[in-house]
C-alpha positions in Angstrom: 14.1 -28.1 18.6 13.7 -29.2 15.4 11.3 -27.0 12.4 8.1 -28.4 12.2 7.9 -27.2 8.8 11.5 -29.1 7.8 11.3 -32.8 6.7 11.4 -35.4 9.6 14.2 -37.5 8.5 16.8 -37.4 6.3 16.6 -40.8 5.0 13.2 -40.6 3.9 12.2 -38.8 0.7 10.5 -35.3 1.5 8.9 -34.9 -1.9 7.3 -38.7 -1.0 3.9 -37.7 0.4 4.5 -33.2 -0.1 1.4 -31.3 -1.1 3.4 -28.6 -2.6 0.0 -26.7 -3.7 -1.4 -26.9 -0.3 2.1 -26.3 1.5 3.3 -23.1 -1.3 -0.1 -21.4 0.0 0.9 -22.1 3.6 4.0 -20.4 3.2 2.5 -17.0 1.3 -0.2 -16.8 3.7 2.7 -16.7 6.1 3.7 -14.1 4.7 0.6 -12.0 4.5 0.4 -12.5 8.2 3.1 -10.8 9.0 5.3 -14.3 9.1 8.2 -13.3 7.2 10.7 -15.2 8.9 8.4 -17.9 9.2 7.7 -18.3 5.4 11.1 -17.9 4.3 11.9 -21.2 6.7 9.2 -23.0 5.1 10.0 -22.7 1.5 14.1 -22.8 2.1 13.6 -26.5 3.8 11.6 -27.7 1.1 13.2 -25.8 -2.2 15.0 -28.6 -3.2 11.7 -30.8 -3.1 10.0 -29.6 -5.9 10.1 -26.6 -8.4 7.2 -25.0 -6.8 8.2 -24.5 -3.8 11.5 -23.6 -4.9 9.8 -20.5 -6.7 8.0 -19.9 -3.4 11.6 -19.6 -1.9 12.6 -17.2 -4.6 9.8 -15.0 -4.5 10.2 -14.4 -0.9 14.3 -13.8 -1.8 12.9 -11.5 -4.1 10.5 -9.6 -2.1 13.0 -9.1 0.7 15.6 -7.6 -2.3 12.4 -5.3 -3.1 11.2 -4.1 0.2 15.2 -3.4 1.4 17.1 -2.5 -2.0 20.1 -3.6 -0.6 22.5 -4.8 -3.1 23.7 -8.0 -1.2 19.9 -8.6 -1.1 18.9 -8.2 -4.7 22.2 -10.0 -5.8 21.3 -13.3 -3.6 17.5 -12.9 -5.3 19.0 -13.2 -8.9 20.9 -16.2 -7.7 18.2 -17.5 -6.1 15.4 -17.2 -8.9 18.6 -18.2 -11.4 18.5 -21.0 -9.5 15.0 -22.0 -9.8 14.7 -21.5 -13.5 17.7 -23.9 -13.7 15.4 -26.1 -11.6 12.2 -25.5 -14.1 14.7 -26.3 -17.1 16.0 -29.5 -16.1 15.1 -32.8 -16.6 17.1 -34.2 -13.3 16.8 -34.1 -9.9 13.1 -33.9 -8.7 11.3 -33.9 -12.0 12.7 -37.5 -12.9 12.3 -38.4 -9.4 8.7 -37.9 -10.4 8.7 -39.6 -13.4 9.8 -42.6 -11.9 7.3 -42.9 -9.4 5.0 -43.2 -12.3 5.9 -45.7 -14.0 3.4 -48.1 -12.5 0.8 -45.6 -13.0 -1.9 -46.0 -16.3 -0.3 -44.0 -19.5 -3.2 -42.1 -19.1 -2.6 -41.0 -15.7 1.7 -40.7 -16.2 1.3 -38.2 -19.3 -1.5 -36.3 -17.5 0.7 -35.5 -14.4 3.4 -34.9 -16.9 1.6 -32.4 -18.9 0.8 -30.9 -15.7 4.3 -30.8 -14.4 5.4 -28.9 -17.9 3.1 -26.0 -17.7 3.8 -25.7 -14.2 7.1 -25.5 -14.7 6.6 -23.1 -17.9 4.6 -21.3 -15.5 7.4 -20.6 -13.6 10.1 -20.1 -15.5 7.9 -16.8 -16.9 7.4 -15.7 -13.2 11.5 -16.0 -13.0 12.2 -13.6 -15.4 9.4 -11.3 -14.9 11.0 -10.8 -11.7 14.7 -11.2 -13.0 13.6 -8.0 -15.6 12.5 -6.2 -12.4 15.6 -6.6 -10.7 17.3 -5.3 -14.2 15.7 -2.4 -14.5 16.3 -1.3 -10.7 20.2 -0.8 -12.2 18.5 1.8 -14.1 21.3 1.2 -16.9 20.7 1.6 -20.5 21.6 -1.7 -21.2 20.2 -3.5 -18.0 16.8 -1.6 -19.7 17.0 -3.6 -22.9 17.9 -6.9 -21.5 15.0 -6.2 -19.1 12.8 -5.6 -22.3 13.5 -9.1 -23.8 13.7 -10.6 -21.2 9.9 -9.5 -20.3 8.9 -10.5 -23.8 9.8 -14.0 -23.4 8.2 -14.3 -20.3 4.9 -12.6 -22.2 5.4 -15.2 -24.7 5.1 -17.8 -22.2 2.6 -16.7 -20.4 0.2 -15.9 -23.8 0.6 -19.7 -25.1 0.3 -21.4 -21.5 -2.9 -19.2 -21.0 -4.3 -20.3 -24.3 -3.1 -23.9 -23.4 -4.8 -23.9 -20.7 -8.1 -22.5 -21.2 -8.6 -24.8 -24.3 -7.6 -27.6 -22.0 -10.4 -26.7 -19.6 -12.8 -25.9 -22.6 -12.5 -29.5 -23.9 -12.7 -31.1 -20.4 -15.8 -29.5 -19.8 -16.7 -30.2 -23.5 -16.2 -34.4 -22.7 -18.3 -33.8 -19.3 -21.0 -32.9 -21.4 -21.1 -35.7 -23.8 -22.8 -38.9 -23.9 -20.6 -41.6 -22.9 -19.2 -43.6 -25.9 -21.3 -46.7 -27.2 -18.2 -49.2 -28.1 -18.9 -52.7 -27.3 -17.7 -53.4 -23.5 -14.5 -55.7 -25.1 -13.4 -53.5 -27.9 -9.8 -52.9 -28.2 -9.9 -49.6 -29.7 -9.7 -46.4 -27.4 -12.2 -43.5 -27.0 -11.3 -40.0 -27.0 -10.6 -39.9 -23.2 -8.4 -42.9 -22.5 -6.3 -40.6 -25.5 -6.4 -37.6 -23.8 -4.0 -36.7 -20.6 -6.3 -37.4 -17.5 -5.6 -34.2 -16.0 -8.5 -33.2 -13.4 -10.6 -30.1 -13.7 -9.1 -29.1 -9.9 -5.4 -29.6 -11.3 -6.5 -27.2 -14.6 -8.1 -24.6 -12.7 -5.1 -24.0 -10.4 -2.8 -24.1 -13.1 -5.2 -21.4 -14.9 -4.9 -19.5 -11.8 -1.1 -19.7 -11.8 -0.8 -18.0 -15.5 -3.5 -15.8 -15.0 -1.4 -14.1 -12.1 1.4 -13.2 -14.4 -0.9 -12.8 -17.9 -3.1 -10.4 -15.5 -0.4 -8.1 -14.4 1.2 -8.0 -18.1 -2.2 -6.3 -19.6 -3.1 -4.1 -16.3 0.9 -2.7 -16.3 0.9 -2.2 -20.1 -2.6 -0.7 -20.3 -1.4 2.3 -17.7 1.6 2.9 -20.2 1.3 6.6 -21.7 0.0 6.3 -25.1 3.5 8.5 -26.5 5.6 4.9 -25.3 2.7 2.6 -26.6 4.9 2.1 -29.5 7.7 1.0 -28.1 5.8 -1.4 -26.2 3.7 -2.7 -28.9 6.9 -3.3 -30.9 7.8 -5.8 -27.8 4.7 -7.5 -28.5 3.1 -6.7 -25.2 -0.9 -6.5 -25.0 -2.4 -3.9 -22.7 -6.1 -4.5 -22.3 -7.3 -3.2 -18.4 -10.4 -5.1 -18.5 -9.2 -8.5 -19.7 -6.4 -8.1 -17.4 -8.6 -7.1 -13.8 -10.4 -10.6 -14.9 -7.6 -12.7 -14.8 -6.3 -11.3 -11.3 -9.7 -11.7 -10.1 -10.0 -15.6 -11.6 -6.3 -16.3 -9.6 -7.5 -14.7 -6.7 -10.1 -17.0 -6.3 -8.1 -20.3 -7.1 -6.2 -22.8 -4.8 -2.9 -21.5 -6.3 -0.1 -19.8 -4.3 -0.4 -16.5 -6.3 -4.2 -16.4 -4.7 -3.2 -14.0 -2.3 -0.6 -12.0 -3.9 -3.2 -11.3 -7.0 -5.9 -10.1 -4.4 -2.9 -7.8 -3.0 -2.6 -6.7 -7.0 -6.1 -6.0 -7.1 -6.3 -3.8 -3.9 -3.2 -2.1 -5.1 -5.6 -1.3 -8.6 -8.4 -0.2 -6.8 -6.8 2.0 -3.8 -4.0 3.3 -5.4 -3.2 3.0 -9.4 -6.9 3.6 -10.3 -7.4 6.9 -7.9 -4.0 8.2 -8.6 -4.0 8.4 -12.3 -7.8 8.9 -12.2 -8.6 6.3 -14.5 -12.3 6.4 -14.5 -12.5 10.2 -15.0 -14.2 12.6 -12.5 -15.2 9.5 -10.3 -12.9 9.7 -7.8 -15.0 6.8 -5.4 -14.4 4.1 -8.4 -13.1 1.2 -7.2 -13.9 1.4 -3.5 -16.5 -1.3 -3.7 -14.6 -3.8 -5.2 -11.2 -3.2 -2.4 -13.8 -3.1 0.4 -15.5 -6.2 -0.5 -12.5 -7.9 -1.1 -11.3 -6.7 2.3 -14.4 -8.0 4.2 -13.9 -11.4 2.4 -10.3 -12.0 3.4 -10.8 -10.1 7.0 -10.9 -14.0 8.7 -8.1 -15.3 6.5 -5.7 -12.2 7.2 -6.7 -11.0 10.3 -3.8 -9.7 12.1 -2.3 -8.5 8.5 -0.1 -5.0 8.3 -1.1 -5.0 4.2 -4.5 -6.1 4.5 -4.9 -3.4 7.6 -2.8 -0.6 5.3 -5.4 -1.3 2.5 -8.1 -0.9 4.9 -6.9 2.3 5.6 -6.4 3.6 2.0 -10.1 2.9 1.2 -10.7 4.9 4.7 -8.4 7.9 3.1 -10.2 7.6 0.2 -13.4 7.7 2.1 -12.3 11.0 3.0 -12.5 9.1 6.9 -9.4 10.3 8.3 -9.2 9.8 11.7 -10.2 6.0 11.1 -7.6 5.9 7.9 -5.2 6.9 10.8 -5.9 4.6 13.4 -5.6 1.6 10.6 -2.4 2.8 9.5 -1.2 3.3 13.0 -2.5 -0.2 13.6 -0.4 -1.2 10.4 2.6 0.2 11.6 2.8 -1.4 14.6 1.8 -4.8 12.8 4.8 -4.7 10.4 7.0 -4.6 14.0 9.2 -6.8 11.9 8.9 -5.6 8.5 10.9 -2.2 8.2 9.9 -1.4 4.7 6.2 -2.0 5.6 6.9 0.4 8.2 7.6 3.2 6.0 5.0 2.6 3.3 2.2 3.3 6.5 4.9 6.6 7.9 4.7 7.6 4.6 0.4 7.3 4.4 0.4 8.8 8.5 2.0 11.6 6.9 0.0 12.4 3.5 -3.2 12.0 6.2 -2.0 14.4 8.2 -1.3 17.2 5.3 -4.8 16.6 4.5 -6.1 17.6 8.1 -3.2 20.3 8.0 -1.8 19.0 10.6 2.0 20.2 9.8 3.4 19.2 12.9 2.2 15.7 12.8 3.0 15.3 9.3 6.6 16.3 9.1 7.3 14.1 11.7 6.4 11.2 9.7 8.6 12.6 7.2 11.4 13.0 8.9 11.5 9.9 10.4 11.5 8.6 6.4 13.9 10.7 5.8 16.4 9.4 8.3 15.6 6.0 8.6 14.7 5.1 4.2 17.2 4.0 2.2 15.0 5.3 -0.8 13.7 9.1 -1.8 15.4 10.5 1.3 15.5 13.8 -0.9 11.7 13.5 -1.6 10.9 12.7 2.1 13.5 15.6 2.7 11.6 17.9 0.7 8.3 16.7 2.1 9.6 17.3 5.8 11.0 20.8 5.2 7.5 22.4 3.5 5.9 20.6 6.2 8.0 21.8 8.9 7.4 25.9 7.1 3.9 25.4 7.1 3.8 24.7 10.8 5.8 28.4 11.3 9.0 26.7 12.4 10.9 28.3 9.4 14.5 28.0 10.3 14.4 24.6 10.7 12.8 24.1 7.7 15.7 26.0 5.8 17.7 23.8 7.3 16.2 20.5 6.0 16.0 22.6 2.6 19.7 22.7 2.5 19.6 18.7 2.7 17.8 18.2 0.0 19.9 19.3 -2.4 22.5 16.8 -0.6 20.3 13.8 -0.6 20.0 14.3 -4.3 21.6 11.3 -6.3 19.1 10.2 -9.2 19.0 12.6 -11.8 16.8 10.6 -14.1 14.1 10.6 -11.5 11.4 13.1 -11.9 10.1 13.2 -8.0 13.7 13.9 -6.8 14.1 16.6 -9.5 10.9 18.4 -8.8 12.0 18.3 -4.8 15.2 19.8 -5.4 13.8 22.3 -7.4 11.1 23.2 -5.3 14.0 23.1 -2.2 16.3 25.4 -4.0 13.4 28.2 -4.2 11.7 27.5 -0.8 15.2 28.5 0.9 14.9 32.2 -0.5 15.6 34.2 2.6 11.9 35.8 2.0 9.7 32.5 2.3 6.9 32.9 4.4 5.1 30.0 6.2 2.2 30.8 3.8 4.3 29.8 0.8 5.3 26.6 2.7 1.5 25.9 2.9 1.3 26.9 -0.8 3.8 23.8 -1.3 2.1 21.3 0.9 -1.1 22.4 -1.2 0.6 21.7 -4.3 1.6 18.3 -3.0 -1.9 17.5 -2.6 -2.9 18.6 -5.5 -0.3 16.4 -8.0 -1.0 13.0 -5.8 -4.7 13.2 -6.5 -5.4 14.2 -2.6 -6.9 16.8 -2.6 -10.9 15.2 -3.2 -10.0 13.7 0.4 -9.7 17.3 2.4 -12.9 18.2 4.7 -14.5 21.5 2.9 -13.4 22.9 6.0 -9.9 22.1 5.5 -10.6 23.3 1.8 -11.8 26.5 3.0 -8.8 27.2 5.1 -6.8 26.7 2.1 -8.5 29.0 0.1 -8.0 31.5 2.4 -4.1 31.4 2.3 -3.6 30.8 -1.0 -5.8 34.1 -1.9 -3.6 35.9 0.7 -0.5 34.6 -1.2 0.9 38.1 -3.3 3.9 36.5 -5.0 4.3 36.8 -9.3 6.3 33.4 -9.8 3.8 31.6 -7.8 0.5 33.2 -9.7 -0.1 30.6 -12.2 0.1 27.8 -9.6 -2.1 30.0 -6.9 -4.4 29.9 -9.5 -4.5 26.4 -10.8 -4.7 25.2 -7.2 -7.5 27.5 -6.3 -9.8 26.4 -9.8 -8.4 22.4 -8.2 -9.9 23.2 -4.5 -13.5 25.0 -5.9 -14.0 22.1 -8.0 -13.3 19.5 -5.2 -16.0 21.7 -3.7 -18.4 21.4 -6.4 -18.6 25.3 -7.3 -18.1 25.1 -10.8 -18.6 28.9 -12.3 -15.2 29.1 -10.0 -12.7 26.4 -10.8 -13.3 27.4 -14.8 -12.5 31.1 -13.9 -9.6 29.9 -12.1 -8.5 27.6 -14.5 -8.6 30.0 -17.2 -6.7 32.2 -15.1 -4.2 29.8 -14.7 -3.5 28.7 -18.4 -3.0 32.0 -19.2 0.1 33.1 -17.1 2.5 33.3 -18.8 5.4 34.6 -15.9 5.1 31.7 -13.4 5.1 29.0 -16.0 9.2 29.5 -16.5 9.6 27.7 -12.7 5.9 26.1 -12.8 6.1 24.7 -16.5 3.6 22.0 -16.0 0.7 24.8 -14.7 -0.8 25.3 -18.4 -0.7 22.1 -19.8 -2.7 20.9 -16.2 -4.5 23.5 -16.2 -5.8 22.9 -20.0 -6.3 19.3 -18.7 -8.7 20.4 -16.0 -10.9 23.0 -17.7 -11.5 20.4 -20.1 -12.5 17.7 -16.9 -15.2 20.4 -16.0 -16.3 20.9 -19.7 -16.9 17.5 -20.5 -19.1 17.0 -17.7 -21.5 18.8 -19.5 -23.3 17.7 -22.7 -23.4 21.2 -23.7 -19.6 22.6 -23.5 -18.1 18.6 -24.5 -17.0 18.8 -27.6 -15.1 22.0 -26.2 -13.7 20.0 -23.4 -12.3 17.4 -25.8 -10.6 20.2 -28.3 -8.7 21.3 -24.7 -8.0 17.6 -23.8 -6.2 17.1 -27.4 -4.5 20.7 -26.7 -3.4 19.7 -22.9 -1.9 16.3 -24.8 -0.4 18.0 -28.1 0.4 21.7 -27.7 3.1 21.2 -24.5 6.3 19.1 -23.9 9.0 18.6 -21.5 7.1 19.8 -18.2 7.0 18.2 -14.8 5.3 15.5 -14.7 4.2 14.9 -18.3 3.6 11.2 -18.6 1.6 11.4 -15.6 -0.7 13.7 -17.1 -0.6 12.1 -20.4 -2.0 8.9 -18.6 -4.8 10.9 -17.1 -5.5 12.6 -20.8 -5.6 9.1 -22.3 -8.2 7.8 -19.4 -10.4 11.0 -19.8 -10.6 11.1 -23.8 -11.2 7.2 -23.3 -14.3 7.6 -21.0 -16.0 10.4 -22.6 -15.6 8.4 -25.8 -17.7 5.8 -24.3 -20.3 7.9 -22.4 -20.7 9.8 -26.1 -21.9 6.4 -27.1 -25.8 6.1 -28.1 
């Protein structure tokens, strides 16, 4: 049976009546409603018909590469993106056929269509360059980083130029619409201003603005989260980083009729439910962004009723609202919906493991992480460590010891901070003296480092406190105090939290094995002090001390982003 999405006859011109904008949006919506295969087939059937459909096919190819990290698929994505780039840079083929069809049109209409086509192609070229840069970065070679950086620089210049040009055209269009019509005589031969300007409809401009706003907004948003000590390098490449402008651009893109509108929606959900709480971008306000995320999910519920991705983000919101049982149900549903999307299944399994840890259900947690360790081709070292600590925390120490031995075998990426941390921790826990309590301490440590302690119930926080207070291990003393401080902070026991953070910051013995404890304790203490007007100045001094007095510790970049956000937030609140 013929594919209903494909052109009906080889003798017909497939671009003749093609609504490429609507068809491209349909293809992306298929993708988000778990129709990965159908979306790929649709775009590939029409990829030679227009630059937009060619880009859709290349994007699906790129997404497939990112979800699997298979060398063959990454090479295919590279070739597809380069092919789309060449098509957009060419004046032959599809573009020439479009020009031929417009020859009999009025001059203003022809110039308008040409302007839309030119802007669309420039945006697609910039998009392709961003994805090509990402593929370069994955190689993790110095030359690839340099090449990728300059490719991103070219992409940003194109985004910025297109964004500015389209915004000016929109403004001119609206201004002309409010002006009085010219009072030229009926038979005057001199053309008015509207006759000289390209006849681009406001609808076309709005769609183009949505198209460029996706890349433009992501650039702003991602650069705004770069650790401050790396900003000098980023600024040399000419990148900006305005978080609010980035969010505004993504919001505009998500409401547009462009094919990237659903992708902008996903980017906003990712920001509000993953990035914002993890990096503490709004200081102590752990609920920031959840209102926006819930509103987005509610608005898109009818459009994506069976989307595994939207169900996943629903689970993220529930987890952040401490509705762990509901979150587990949502992640399990997303897991089932993504039956043919392995990498989405892995993300859901990861969250199921996390929710189980938050509930101190260590058996379910290690089962989820064990499946990830066996199935995933990415971060197996990290998943093995999570499997081991959860297995040990459940009391199965012999099985945990075997898994900790696997961690070293699976350690591959020496420049990956998470894998380095996992390996060092696994080596320590391979000791014959390891206990169930030390494994539980490691679970609590992971929950703390990944900002999941605020999602724990008061009962489970109390259980953690009892376990930690019973641990008598000199090398873990500072870490124990840091975690006790963080738990008391979550429970709003401010006085006790401050005492524990002071003890952790003064620990000299444990800093050799837990190098991050002192700077993190300093940061946590500063956060508590910043909440009171009387101690705010002392808090700012401690925050600067955490930033400037320590270096070379685990998760340093992560803390620098949080410090940067906390200082910016405190300056804003201090203004009259």
